[in-house]
PyMOL Python script that loads the backbone (N, CA, C, O; Angstrom):
from pymol import cmd

cmd.read_pdbstr("""\
ATOM      1  N   UNK A   1      98.294 147.312  57.275  1.00  0.00           N
ATOM      2  CA  UNK A   1      99.345 146.658  56.531  1.00  0.00           C
ATOM      3  C   UNK A   1      99.428 145.206  56.965  1.00  0.00           C
ATOM      4  O   UNK A   1      98.887 144.796  57.992  1.00  0.00           O
ATOM      5  N   UNK A   2     100.120 144.462  56.150  1.00  0.00           N
ATOM      6  CA  UNK A   2     100.237 143.039  56.427  1.00  0.00           C
ATOM      7  C   UNK A   2     101.594 142.548  55.921  1.00  0.00           C
ATOM      8  O   UNK A   2     102.021 142.892  54.820  1.00  0.00           O
ATOM      9  N   UNK A   3     102.259 141.741  56.741  1.00  0.00           N
ATOM     10  CA  UNK A   3     103.511 141.120  56.296  1.00  0.00           C
ATOM     11  C   UNK A   3     103.167 140.002  55.325  1.00  0.00           C
ATOM     12  O   UNK A   3     102.258 139.212  55.577  1.00  0.00           O
ATOM     13  N   UNK A   4     103.891 139.937  54.220  1.00  0.00           N
ATOM     14  CA  UNK A   4     103.655 138.863  53.262  1.00  0.00           C
ATOM     15  C   UNK A   4     104.190 137.560  53.835  1.00  0.00           C
ATOM     16  O   UNK A   4     105.239 137.533  54.479  1.00  0.00           O
ATOM     17  N   UNK A   5     103.467 136.497  53.597  1.00  0.00           N
ATOM     18  CA  UNK A   5     103.878 135.167  54.041  1.00  0.00           C
ATOM     19  C   UNK A   5     105.078 134.711  53.220  1.00  0.00           C
ATOM     20  O   UNK A   5     105.223 135.076  52.054  1.00  0.00           O
ATOM     21  N   UNK A   6     105.923 133.920  53.835  1.00  0.00           N
ATOM     22  CA  UNK A   6     107.049 133.342  53.116  1.00  0.00           C
ATOM     23  C   UNK A   6     108.338 134.133  53.201  1.00  0.00           C
ATOM     24  O   UNK A   6     109.341 133.751  52.598  1.00  0.00           O
ATOM     25  N   UNK A   7     108.326 135.241  53.948  1.00  0.00           N
ATOM     26  CA  UNK A   7     109.545 136.015  54.139  1.00  0.00           C
ATOM     27  C   UNK A   7     109.937 135.919  55.607  1.00  0.00           C
ATOM     28  O   UNK A   7     109.199 136.363  56.486  1.00  0.00           O
ATOM     29  N   UNK A   8     111.104 135.335  55.864  1.00  0.00           N
ATOM     30  CA  UNK A   8     111.529 135.098  57.234  1.00  0.00           C
ATOM     31  C   UNK A   8     112.883 135.744  57.507  1.00  0.00           C
ATOM     32  O   UNK A   8     113.743 135.833  56.630  1.00  0.00           O
ATOM     33  N   UNK A   9     113.042 136.184  58.735  1.00  0.00           N
ATOM     34  CA  UNK A   9     114.280 136.824  59.167  1.00  0.00           C
ATOM     35  C   UNK A   9     115.279 135.748  59.585  1.00  0.00           C
ATOM     36  O   UNK A   9     114.963 134.863  60.381  1.00  0.00           O
ATOM     37  N   UNK A  10     116.478 135.839  59.041  1.00  0.00           N
ATOM     38  CA  UNK A  10     117.543 134.893  59.376  1.00  0.00           C
ATOM     39  C   UNK A  10     118.823 135.663  59.672  1.00  0.00           C
ATOM     40  O   UNK A  10     119.044 136.746  59.130  1.00  0.00           O
ATOM     41  N   UNK A  11     119.657 135.102  60.526  1.00  0.00           N
ATOM     42  CA  UNK A  11     120.964 135.666  60.805  1.00  0.00           C
ATOM     43  C   UNK A  11     121.955 134.971  59.878  1.00  0.00           C
ATOM     44  O   UNK A  11     122.190 133.768  59.996  1.00  0.00           O
ATOM     45  N   UNK A  12     122.529 135.731  58.963  1.00  0.00           N
ATOM     46  CA  UNK A  12     123.483 135.188  57.995  1.00  0.00           C
ATOM     47  C   UNK A  12     124.798 135.933  58.176  1.00  0.00           C
ATOM     48  O   UNK A  12     124.906 137.114  57.846  1.00  0.00           O
ATOM     49  N   UNK A  13     125.794 135.231  58.701  1.00  0.00           N
ATOM     50  CA  UNK A  13     127.116 135.817  58.926  1.00  0.00           C
ATOM     51  C   UNK A  13     127.037 137.109  59.738  1.00  0.00           C
ATOM     52  O   UNK A  13     127.732 138.082  59.443  1.00  0.00           O
ATOM     53  N   UNK A  14     126.197 137.108  60.747  1.00  0.00           N
ATOM     54  CA  UNK A  14     126.076 138.260  61.627  1.00  0.00           C
ATOM     55  C   UNK A  14     125.156 139.358  61.122  1.00  0.00           C
ATOM     56  O   UNK A  14     124.973 140.367  61.804  1.00  0.00           O
ATOM     57  N   UNK A  15     124.578 139.185  59.948  1.00  0.00           N
ATOM     58  CA  UNK A  15     123.641 140.162  59.378  1.00  0.00           C
ATOM     59  C   UNK A  15     122.220 139.627  59.497  1.00  0.00           C
ATOM     60  O   UNK A  15     121.986 138.433  59.310  1.00  0.00           O
ATOM     61  N   UNK A  16     121.275 140.504  59.806  1.00  0.00           N
ATOM     62  CA  UNK A  16     119.865 140.143  59.816  1.00  0.00           C
ATOM     63  C   UNK A  16     119.334 140.321  58.399  1.00  0.00           C
ATOM     64  O   UNK A  16     119.277 141.440  57.890  1.00  0.00           O
ATOM     65  N   UNK A  17     118.945 139.218  57.763  1.00  0.00           N
ATOM     66  CA  UNK A  17     118.544 139.212  56.358  1.00  0.00           C
ATOM     67  C   UNK A  17     117.147 138.609  56.238  1.00  0.00           C
ATOM     68  O   UNK A  17     116.824 137.621  56.898  1.00  0.00           O
ATOM     69  N   UNK A  18     116.321 139.220  55.382  1.00  0.00           N
ATOM     70  CA  UNK A  18     115.032 138.623  55.061  1.00  0.00           C
ATOM     71  C   UNK A  18     115.265 137.595  53.962  1.00  0.00           C
ATOM     72  O   UNK A  18     115.844 137.903  52.920  1.00  0.00           O
ATOM     73  N   UNK A  19     114.807 136.371  54.209  1.00  0.00           N
ATOM     74  CA  UNK A  19     114.967 135.269  53.275  1.00  0.00           C
ATOM     75  C   UNK A  19     113.589 134.879  52.755  1.00  0.00           C
ATOM     76  O   UNK A  19     112.666 134.646  53.536  1.00  0.00           O
ATOM     77  N   UNK A  20     113.455 134.809  51.436  1.00  0.00           N
ATOM     78  CA  UNK A  20     112.207 134.373  50.818  1.00  0.00           C
ATOM     79  C   UNK A  20     112.176 132.861  50.800  1.00  0.00           C
ATOM     80  O   UNK A  20     113.136 132.209  50.388  1.00  0.00           O
ATOM     81  N   UNK A  21     111.071 132.315  51.248  1.00  0.00           N
ATOM     82  CA  UNK A  21     110.901 130.867  51.229  1.00  0.00           C
ATOM     83  C   UNK A  21     109.693 130.543  50.371  1.00  0.00           C
ATOM     84  O   UNK A  21     108.652 131.189  50.487  1.00  0.00           O
ATOM     85  N   UNK A  22     109.827 129.556  49.522  1.00  0.00           N
ATOM     86  CA  UNK A  22     108.758 129.199  48.596  1.00  0.00           C
ATOM     87  C   UNK A  22     109.066 129.731  47.203  1.00  0.00           C
ATOM     88  O   UNK A  22     109.602 130.830  47.061  1.00  0.00           O
ATOM     89  N   UNK A  23     108.730 128.962  46.183  1.00  0.00           N
ATOM     90  CA  UNK A  23     109.040 129.316  44.796  1.00  0.00           C
ATOM     91  C   UNK A  23     108.470 130.666  44.382  1.00  0.00           C
ATOM     92  O   UNK A  23     109.114 131.415  43.648  1.00  0.00           O
ATOM     93  N   UNK A  24     107.260 130.979  44.853  1.00  0.00           N
ATOM     94  CA  UNK A  24     106.611 132.217  44.419  1.00  0.00           C
ATOM     95  C   UNK A  24     107.287 133.471  44.955  1.00  0.00           C
ATOM     96  O   UNK A  24     107.063 134.561  44.429  1.00  0.00           O
ATOM     97  N   UNK A  25     108.111 133.338  45.994  1.00  0.00           N
ATOM     98  CA  UNK A  25     108.762 134.498  46.601  1.00  0.00           C
ATOM     99  C   UNK A  25     110.223 134.667  46.204  1.00  0.00           C
ATOM    100  O   UNK A  25     110.851 135.654  46.588  1.00  0.00           O
ATOM    101  N   UNK A  26     110.765 133.741  45.455  1.00  0.00           N
ATOM    102  CA  UNK A  26     112.190 133.797  45.169  1.00  0.00           C
ATOM    103  C   UNK A  26     112.495 134.875  44.127  1.00  0.00           C
ATOM    104  O   UNK A  26     112.007 134.830  42.998  1.00  0.00           O
ATOM    105  N   UNK A  27     113.303 135.827  44.532  1.00  0.00           N
ATOM    106  CA  UNK A  27     113.787 136.903  43.658  1.00  0.00           C
ATOM    107  C   UNK A  27     115.154 137.282  44.199  1.00  0.00           C
ATOM    108  O   UNK A  27     115.258 137.991  45.200  1.00  0.00           O
ATOM    109  N   UNK A  28     116.190 136.815  43.546  1.00  0.00           N
ATOM    110  CA  UNK A  28     117.539 137.034  44.047  1.00  0.00           C
ATOM    111  C   UNK A  28     118.115 138.392  43.629  1.00  0.00           C
ATOM    112  O   UNK A  28     119.287 138.668  43.887  1.00  0.00           O
ATOM    113  N   UNK A  29     117.315 139.229  42.995  1.00  0.00           N
ATOM    114  CA  UNK A  29     117.821 140.528  42.567  1.00  0.00           C
ATOM    115  C   UNK A  29     117.852 141.543  43.703  1.00  0.00           C
ATOM    116  O   UNK A  29     118.432 142.617  43.547  1.00  0.00           O
ATOM    117  N   UNK A  30     117.246 141.227  44.835  1.00  0.00           N
ATOM    118  CA  UNK A  30     117.186 142.182  45.939  1.00  0.00           C
ATOM    119  C   UNK A  30     117.349 141.447  47.269  1.00  0.00           C
ATOM    120  O   UNK A  30     116.512 140.625  47.640  1.00  0.00           O
ATOM    121  N   UNK A  31     118.421 141.749  47.972  1.00  0.00           N
ATOM    122  CA  UNK A  31     118.636 141.185  49.303  1.00  0.00           C
ATOM    123  C   UNK A  31     118.204 142.237  50.308  1.00  0.00           C
ATOM    124  O   UNK A  31     118.588 143.401  50.196  1.00  0.00           O
ATOM    125  N   UNK A  32     117.416 141.837  51.279  1.00  0.00           N
ATOM    126  CA  UNK A  32     116.885 142.772  52.267  1.00  0.00           C
ATOM    127  C   UNK A  32     117.599 142.561  53.586  1.00  0.00           C
ATOM    128  O   UNK A  32     117.399 141.552  54.263  1.00  0.00           O
ATOM    129  N   UNK A  33     118.434 143.524  53.943  1.00  0.00           N
ATOM    130  CA  UNK A  33     119.179 143.486  55.193  1.00  0.00           C
ATOM    131  C   UNK A  33     118.501 144.431  56.178  1.00  0.00           C
ATOM    132  O   UNK A  33     118.057 145.513  55.797  1.00  0.00           O
ATOM    133  N   UNK A  34     118.422 144.026  57.437  1.00  0.00           N
ATOM    134  CA  UNK A  34     117.755 144.837  58.446  1.00  0.00           C
ATOM    135  C   UNK A  34     118.689 145.158  59.595  1.00  0.00           C
ATOM    136  O   UNK A  34     119.504 144.332  60.007  1.00  0.00           O
ATOM    137  N   UNK A  35     118.554 146.382  60.108  1.00  0.00           N
ATOM    138  CA  UNK A  35     119.299 146.728  61.308  1.00  0.00           C
ATOM    139  C   UNK A  35     118.571 146.157  62.529  1.00  0.00           C
ATOM    140  O   UNK A  35     117.526 145.521  62.396  1.00  0.00           O
ATOM    141  N   UNK A  36     119.123 146.385  63.694  1.00  0.00           N
ATOM    142  CA  UNK A  36     118.568 145.795  64.917  1.00  0.00           C
ATOM    143  C   UNK A  36     117.110 146.179  65.155  1.00  0.00           C
ATOM    144  O   UNK A  36     116.288 145.321  65.475  1.00  0.00           O
ATOM    145  N   UNK A  37     116.788 147.453  65.002  1.00  0.00           N
ATOM    146  CA  UNK A  37     115.419 147.882  65.300  1.00  0.00           C
ATOM    147  C   UNK A  37     114.422 147.396  64.252  1.00  0.00           C
ATOM    148  O   UNK A  37     113.311 147.008  64.612  1.00  0.00           O
ATOM    149  N   UNK A  38     114.782 147.404  62.969  1.00  0.00           N
ATOM    150  CA  UNK A  38     113.849 146.904  61.959  1.00  0.00           C
ATOM    151  C   UNK A  38     113.673 145.388  62.080  1.00  0.00           C
ATOM    152  O   UNK A  38     112.581 144.872  61.839  1.00  0.00           O
ATOM    153  N   UNK A  39     114.735 144.673  62.448  1.00  0.00           N
ATOM    154  CA  UNK A  39     114.621 143.226  62.678  1.00  0.00           C
ATOM    155  C   UNK A  39     113.704 142.952  63.869  1.00  0.00           C
ATOM    156  O   UNK A  39     112.896 142.024  63.826  1.00  0.00           O
ATOM    157  N   UNK A  40     113.821 143.749  64.928  1.00  0.00           N
ATOM    158  CA  UNK A  40     112.934 143.622  66.093  1.00  0.00           C
ATOM    159  C   UNK A  40     111.472 143.824  65.671  1.00  0.00           C
ATOM    160  O   UNK A  40     110.594 143.059  66.071  1.00  0.00           O
ATOM    161  N   UNK A  41     111.222 144.859  64.863  1.00  0.00           N
ATOM    162  CA  UNK A  41     109.853 145.118  64.407  1.00  0.00           C
ATOM    163  C   UNK A  41     109.337 143.972  63.546  1.00  0.00           C
ATOM    164  O   UNK A  41     108.198 143.538  63.714  1.00  0.00           O
ATOM    165  N   UNK A  42     110.162 143.477  62.627  1.00  0.00           N
ATOM    166  CA  UNK A  42     109.740 142.386  61.745  1.00  0.00           C
ATOM    167  C   UNK A  42     109.366 141.151  62.567  1.00  0.00           C
ATOM    168  O   UNK A  42     108.327 140.536  62.328  1.00  0.00           O
ATOM    169  N   UNK A  43     110.205 140.792  63.527  1.00  0.00           N
ATOM    170  CA  UNK A  43     109.894 139.643  64.390  1.00  0.00           C
ATOM    171  C   UNK A  43     108.587 139.876  65.144  1.00  0.00           C
ATOM    172  O   UNK A  43     107.782 138.958  65.298  1.00  0.00           O
ATOM    173  N   UNK A  44     108.381 141.094  65.608  1.00  0.00           N
ATOM    174  CA  UNK A  44     107.208 141.412  66.427  1.00  0.00           C
ATOM    175  C   UNK A  44     105.901 141.365  65.646  1.00  0.00           C
ATOM    176  O   UNK A  44     104.863 141.022  66.213  1.00  0.00           O
ATOM    177  N   UNK A  45     105.928 141.700  64.368  1.00  0.00           N
ATOM    178  CA  UNK A  45     104.682 141.734  63.604  1.00  0.00           C
ATOM    179  C   UNK A  45     104.339 140.398  62.951  1.00  0.00           C
ATOM    180  O   UNK A  45     103.256 140.252  62.383  1.00  0.00           O
ATOM    181  N   UNK A  46     105.229 139.438  63.021  1.00  0.00           N
ATOM    182  CA  UNK A  46     104.990 138.157  62.364  1.00  0.00           C
ATOM    183  C   UNK A  46     103.731 137.451  62.880  1.00  0.00           C
ATOM    184  O   UNK A  46     103.089 136.719  62.127  1.00  0.00           O
ATOM    185  N   UNK A  47     103.377 137.655  64.123  1.00  0.00           N
ATOM    186  CA  UNK A  47     102.195 136.993  64.683  1.00  0.00           C
ATOM    187  C   UNK A  47     100.917 137.812  64.467  1.00  0.00           C
ATOM    188  O   UNK A  47      99.825 137.331  64.767  1.00  0.00           O
ATOM    189  N   UNK A  48     101.035 139.030  63.955  1.00  0.00           N
ATOM    190  CA  UNK A  48      99.876 139.900  63.755  1.00  0.00           C
ATOM    191  C   UNK A  48      99.224 139.643  62.392  1.00  0.00           C
ATOM    192  O   UNK A  48      99.918 139.454  61.393  1.00  0.00           O
ATOM    193  N   UNK A  49      97.912 139.636  62.361  1.00  0.00           N
ATOM    194  CA  UNK A  49      97.190 139.518  61.092  1.00  0.00           C
ATOM    195  C   UNK A  49      97.410 140.782  60.261  1.00  0.00           C
ATOM    196  O   UNK A  49      97.688 140.707  59.064  1.00  0.00           O
ATOM    197  N   UNK A  50      97.285 141.934  60.901  1.00  0.00           N
ATOM    198  CA  UNK A  50      97.508 143.239  60.287  1.00  0.00           C
ATOM    199  C   UNK A  50      98.235 144.116  61.293  1.00  0.00           C
ATOM    200  O   UNK A  50      98.192 143.865  62.497  1.00  0.00           O
ATOM    201  N   UNK A  51      98.900 145.143  60.790  1.00  0.00           N
ATOM    202  CA  UNK A  51      99.555 146.092  61.679  1.00  0.00           C
ATOM    203  C   UNK A  51      99.485 147.480  61.069  1.00  0.00           C
ATOM    204  O   UNK A  51      99.298 147.635  59.862  1.00  0.00           O
ATOM    205  N   UNK A  52      99.638 148.481  61.914  1.00  0.00           N
ATOM    206  CA  UNK A  52      99.621 149.875  61.479  1.00  0.00           C
ATOM    207  C   UNK A  52     100.950 150.525  61.849  1.00  0.00           C
ATOM    208  O   UNK A  52     101.748 149.955  62.593  1.00  0.00           O
ATOM    209  N   UNK A  53     101.173 151.707  61.329  1.00  0.00           N
ATOM    210  CA  UNK A  53     102.357 152.474  61.716  1.00  0.00           C
ATOM    211  C   UNK A  53     102.316 152.762  63.216  1.00  0.00           C
ATOM    212  O   UNK A  53     103.356 152.824  63.871  1.00  0.00           O
ATOM    213  N   UNK A  54     101.115 152.936  63.752  1.00  0.00           N
ATOM    214  CA  UNK A  54     100.973 153.183  65.190  1.00  0.00           C
ATOM    215  C   UNK A  54     101.378 151.954  66.004  1.00  0.00           C
ATOM    216  O   UNK A  54     101.941 152.089  67.090  1.00  0.00           O
ATOM    217  N   UNK A  55     101.094 150.758  65.487  1.00  0.00           N
ATOM    218  CA  UNK A  55     101.551 149.533  66.160  1.00  0.00           C
ATOM    219  C   UNK A  55     103.075 149.494  66.196  1.00  0.00           C
ATOM    220  O   UNK A  55     103.674 149.161  67.219  1.00  0.00           O
ATOM    221  N   UNK A  56     103.693 149.837  65.067  1.00  0.00           N
ATOM    222  CA  UNK A  56     105.154 149.858  65.005  1.00  0.00           C
ATOM    223  C   UNK A  56     105.711 150.912  65.956  1.00  0.00           C
ATOM    224  O   UNK A  56     106.706 150.673  66.640  1.00  0.00           O
ATOM    225  N   UNK A  57     105.068 152.077  65.999  1.00  0.00           N
ATOM    226  CA  UNK A  57     105.479 153.138  66.936  1.00  0.00           C
ATOM    227  C   UNK A  57     105.459 152.617  68.370  1.00  0.00           C
ATOM    228  O   UNK A  57     106.410 152.814  69.127  1.00  0.00           O
ATOM    229  N   UNK A  58     104.369 151.953  68.731  1.00  0.00           N
ATOM    230  CA  UNK A  58     104.242 151.438  70.099  1.00  0.00           C
ATOM    231  C   UNK A  58     105.331 150.418  70.418  1.00  0.00           C
ATOM    232  O   UNK A  58     105.885 150.419  71.518  1.00  0.00           O
ATOM    233  N   UNK A  59     105.631 149.556  69.465  1.00  0.00           N
ATOM    234  CA  UNK A  59     106.703 148.582  69.664  1.00  0.00           C
ATOM    235  C   UNK A  59     108.044 149.284  69.864  1.00  0.00           C
ATOM    236  O   UNK A  59     108.832 148.898  70.727  1.00  0.00           O
ATOM    237  N   UNK A  60     108.295 150.312  69.063  1.00  0.00           N
ATOM    238  CA  UNK A  60     109.552 151.048  69.196  1.00  0.00           C
ATOM    239  C   UNK A  60     109.667 151.748  70.539  1.00  0.00           C
ATOM    240  O   UNK A  60     110.723 151.707  71.171  1.00  0.00           O
ATOM    241  N   UNK A  61     108.595 152.390  70.982  1.00  0.00           N
ATOM    242  CA  UNK A  61     108.663 153.128  72.251  1.00  0.00           C
ATOM    243  C   UNK A  61     108.747 152.179  73.449  1.00  0.00           C
ATOM    244  O   UNK A  61     109.270 152.555  74.499  1.00  0.00           O
ATOM    245  N   UNK A  62     108.239 150.956  73.302  1.00  0.00           N
ATOM    246  CA  UNK A  62     108.346 149.972  74.378  1.00  0.00           C
ATOM    247  C   UNK A  62     109.765 149.416  74.497  1.00  0.00           C
ATOM    248  O   UNK A  62     110.230 149.108  75.595  1.00  0.00           O
ATOM    249  N   UNK A  63     110.439 149.292  73.368  1.00  0.00           N
ATOM    250  CA  UNK A  63     111.754 148.643  73.339  1.00  0.00           C
ATOM    251  C   UNK A  63     112.920 149.624  73.442  1.00  0.00           C
ATOM    252  O   UNK A  63     113.969 149.290  73.993  1.00  0.00           O
ATOM    253  N   UNK A  64     112.735 150.840  72.910  1.00  0.00           N
ATOM    254  CA  UNK A  64     113.825 151.800  72.826  1.00  0.00           C
ATOM    255  C   UNK A  64     113.438 153.113  73.507  1.00  0.00           C
ATOM    256  O   UNK A  64     112.258 153.425  73.662  1.00  0.00           O
ATOM    257  N   UNK A  65     114.435 153.856  73.899  1.00  0.00           N
ATOM    258  CA  UNK A  65     114.198 155.172  74.486  1.00  0.00           C
ATOM    259  C   UNK A  65     114.058 156.180  73.353  1.00  0.00           C
ATOM    260  O   UNK A  65     115.033 156.801  72.928  1.00  0.00           O
ATOM    261  N   UNK A  66     112.834 156.329  72.874  1.00  0.00           N
ATOM    262  CA  UNK A  66     112.539 157.217  71.757  1.00  0.00           C
ATOM    263  C   UNK A  66     111.166 157.836  72.001  1.00  0.00           C
ATOM    264  O   UNK A  66     110.259 157.181  72.514  1.00  0.00           O
ATOM    265  N   UNK A  67     111.027 159.102  71.626  1.00  0.00           N
ATOM    266  CA  UNK A  67     109.727 159.754  71.820  1.00  0.00           C
ATOM    267  C   UNK A  67     108.750 159.277  70.747  1.00  0.00           C
ATOM    268  O   UNK A  67     109.159 158.782  69.696  1.00  0.00           O
ATOM    269  N   UNK A  68     107.461 159.432  71.024  1.00  0.00           N
ATOM    270  CA  UNK A  68     106.419 158.912  70.141  1.00  0.00           C
ATOM    271  C   UNK A  68     106.457 159.540  68.746  1.00  0.00           C
ATOM    272  O   UNK A  68     106.231 158.850  67.752  1.00  0.00           O
ATOM    273  N   UNK A  69     106.738 160.832  68.665  1.00  0.00           N
ATOM    274  CA  UNK A  69     106.768 161.518  67.366  1.00  0.00           C
ATOM    275  C   UNK A  69     107.873 160.947  66.467  1.00  0.00           C
ATOM    276  O   UNK A  69     107.644 160.660  65.292  1.00  0.00           O
ATOM    277  N   UNK A  70     109.053 160.789  67.029  1.00  0.00           N
ATOM    278  CA  UNK A  70     110.175 160.225  66.268  1.00  0.00           C
ATOM    279  C   UNK A  70     109.885 158.772  65.904  1.00  0.00           C
ATOM    280  O   UNK A  70     110.142 158.345  64.779  1.00  0.00           O
ATOM    281  N   UNK A  71     109.353 158.021  66.856  1.00  0.00           N
ATOM    282  CA  UNK A  71     109.040 156.609  66.616  1.00  0.00           C
ATOM    283  C   UNK A  71     108.009 156.457  65.498  1.00  0.00           C
ATOM    284  O   UNK A  71     108.139 155.568  64.657  1.00  0.00           O
ATOM    285  N   UNK A  72     106.982 157.319  65.481  1.00  0.00           N
ATOM    286  CA  UNK A  72     105.962 157.240  64.439  1.00  0.00           C
ATOM    287  C   UNK A  72     106.551 157.593  63.082  1.00  0.00           C
ATOM    288  O   UNK A  72     106.248 156.934  62.087  1.00  0.00           O
ATOM    289  N   UNK A  73     107.377 158.610  63.029  1.00  0.00           N
ATOM    290  CA  UNK A  73     108.025 158.983  61.771  1.00  0.00           C
ATOM    291  C   UNK A  73     108.872 157.814  61.247  1.00  0.00           C
ATOM    292  O   UNK A  73     108.817 157.478  60.064  1.00  0.00           O
ATOM    293  N   UNK A  74     109.647 157.205  62.135  1.00  0.00           N
ATOM    294  CA  UNK A  74     110.484 156.068  61.739  1.00  0.00           C
ATOM    295  C   UNK A  74     109.630 154.865  61.337  1.00  0.00           C
ATOM    296  O   UNK A  74     109.963 154.158  60.386  1.00  0.00           O
ATOM    297  N   UNK A  75     108.530 154.632  62.057  1.00  0.00           N
ATOM    298  CA  UNK A  75     107.633 153.513  61.762  1.00  0.00           C
ATOM    299  C   UNK A  75     107.017 153.663  60.374  1.00  0.00           C
ATOM    300  O   UNK A  75     106.928 152.692  59.623  1.00  0.00           O
ATOM    301  N   UNK A  76     106.597 154.867  60.037  1.00  0.00           N
ATOM    302  CA  UNK A  76     106.018 155.106  58.711  1.00  0.00           C
ATOM    303  C   UNK A  76     107.054 154.874  57.620  1.00  0.00           C
ATOM    304  O   UNK A  76     106.734 154.327  56.565  1.00  0.00           O
ATOM    305  N   UNK A  77     108.279 155.283  57.865  1.00  0.00           N
ATOM    306  CA  UNK A  77     109.346 155.107  56.879  1.00  0.00           C
ATOM    307  C   UNK A  77     109.679 153.624  56.679  1.00  0.00           C
ATOM    308  O   UNK A  77     109.831 153.173  55.544  1.00  0.00           O
ATOM    309  N   UNK A  78     109.792 152.875  57.762  1.00  0.00           N
ATOM    310  CA  UNK A  78     110.120 151.451  57.621  1.00  0.00           C
ATOM    311  C   UNK A  78     108.974 150.702  56.946  1.00  0.00           C
ATOM    312  O   UNK A  78     109.219 149.809  56.135  1.00  0.00           O
ATOM    313  N   UNK A  79     107.728 151.051  57.267  1.00  0.00           N
ATOM    314  CA  UNK A  79     106.588 150.415  56.608  1.00  0.00           C
ATOM    315  C   UNK A  79     106.616 150.703  55.108  1.00  0.00           C
ATOM    316  O   UNK A  79     106.359 149.810  54.300  1.00  0.00           O
ATOM    317  N   UNK A  80     106.926 151.934  54.735  1.00  0.00           N
ATOM    318  CA  UNK A  80     107.028 152.316  53.329  1.00  0.00           C
ATOM    319  C   UNK A  80     108.131 151.507  52.634  1.00  0.00           C
ATOM    320  O   UNK A  80     107.953 151.059  51.501  1.00  0.00           O
ATOM    321  N   UNK A  81     109.257 151.323  53.306  1.00  0.00           N
ATOM    322  CA  UNK A  81     110.363 150.544  52.739  1.00  0.00           C
ATOM    323  C   UNK A  81     109.976 149.081  52.575  1.00  0.00           C
ATOM    324  O   UNK A  81     110.317 148.459  51.569  1.00  0.00           O
ATOM    325  N   UNK A  82     109.265 148.525  53.558  1.00  0.00           N
ATOM    326  CA  UNK A  82     108.828 147.126  53.471  1.00  0.00           C
ATOM    327  C   UNK A  82     107.877 146.927  52.301  1.00  0.00           C
ATOM    328  O   UNK A  82     107.971 145.932  51.582  1.00  0.00           O
ATOM    329  N   UNK A  83     106.962 147.871  52.109  1.00  0.00           N
ATOM    330  CA  UNK A  83     106.016 147.770  50.993  1.00  0.00           C
ATOM    331  C   UNK A  83     106.772 147.866  49.668  1.00  0.00           C
ATOM    332  O   UNK A  83     106.523 147.082  48.752  1.00  0.00           O
ATOM    333  N   UNK A  84     107.684 148.813  49.567  1.00  0.00           N
ATOM    334  CA  UNK A  84     108.481 148.970  48.349  1.00  0.00           C
ATOM    335  C   UNK A  84     109.311 147.727  48.052  1.00  0.00           C
ATOM    336  O   UNK A  84     109.472 147.345  46.893  1.00  0.00           O
ATOM    337  N   UNK A  85     109.841 147.091  49.110  1.00  0.00           N
ATOM    338  CA  UNK A  85     110.651 145.878  48.937  1.00  0.00           C
ATOM    339  C   UNK A  85     109.793 144.648  48.623  1.00  0.00           C
ATOM    340  O   UNK A  85     110.315 143.609  48.220  1.00  0.00           O
ATOM    341  N   UNK A  86     108.484 144.769  48.809  1.00  0.00           N
ATOM    342  CA  UNK A  86     107.586 143.666  48.500  1.00  0.00           C
ATOM    343  C   UNK A  86     107.429 142.639  49.596  1.00  0.00           C
ATOM    344  O   UNK A  86     106.964 141.528  49.342  1.00  0.00           O
ATOM    345  N   UNK A  87     107.814 142.994  50.828  1.00  0.00           N
ATOM    346  CA  UNK A  87     107.681 142.033  51.931  1.00  0.00           C
ATOM    347  C   UNK A  87     106.467 142.347  52.813  1.00  0.00           C
ATOM    348  O   UNK A  87     106.159 141.601  53.742  1.00  0.00           O
ATOM    349  N   UNK A  88     105.781 143.461  52.514  1.00  0.00           N
ATOM    350  CA  UNK A  88     104.541 143.823  53.208  1.00  0.00           C
ATOM    351  C   UNK A  88     103.589 144.462  52.211  1.00  0.00           C
ATOM    352  O   UNK A  88     104.011 144.965  51.169  1.00  0.00           O
ATOM    353  N   UNK A  89     102.315 144.440  52.535  1.00  0.00           N
ATOM    354  CA  UNK A  89     101.295 145.055  51.688  1.00  0.00           C
ATOM    355  C   UNK A  89     100.495 146.054  52.507  1.00  0.00           C
ATOM    356  O   UNK A  89     100.448 145.980  53.735  1.00  0.00           O
ATOM    357  N   UNK A  90      99.870 146.987  51.805  1.00  0.00           N
ATOM    358  CA  UNK A  90      99.039 147.986  52.481  1.00  0.00           C
ATOM    359  C   UNK A  90      97.693 147.421  52.835  1.00  0.00           C
ATOM    360  O   UNK A  90      96.861 148.122  53.410  1.00  0.00           O
TER     361      UNK A  90
END
""", "prot")
cmd.dss("prot")
cmd.show_as("cartoon", "prot")
cmd.util.cbc("prot")
cmd.orient("prot")
């Protein structure tokens, strides 16, 4: 998977929000709000050329007290949501 360029995480009134930057990414019909763990993952993958659900799992288990099975399940779900929202590609 790959994070699409032009989508950046910003803190807006205490909420972690993905903000589209650049004309080609502007779509105001969908605001993407992230919780603490998804915001942590988004920040962490920004420097990666590509990432996998296993990469996300590893990041989760390093940062949070969670077992690998649960972390992988959650990682796959968040990746699926990012792809559906159009901020990441397969």
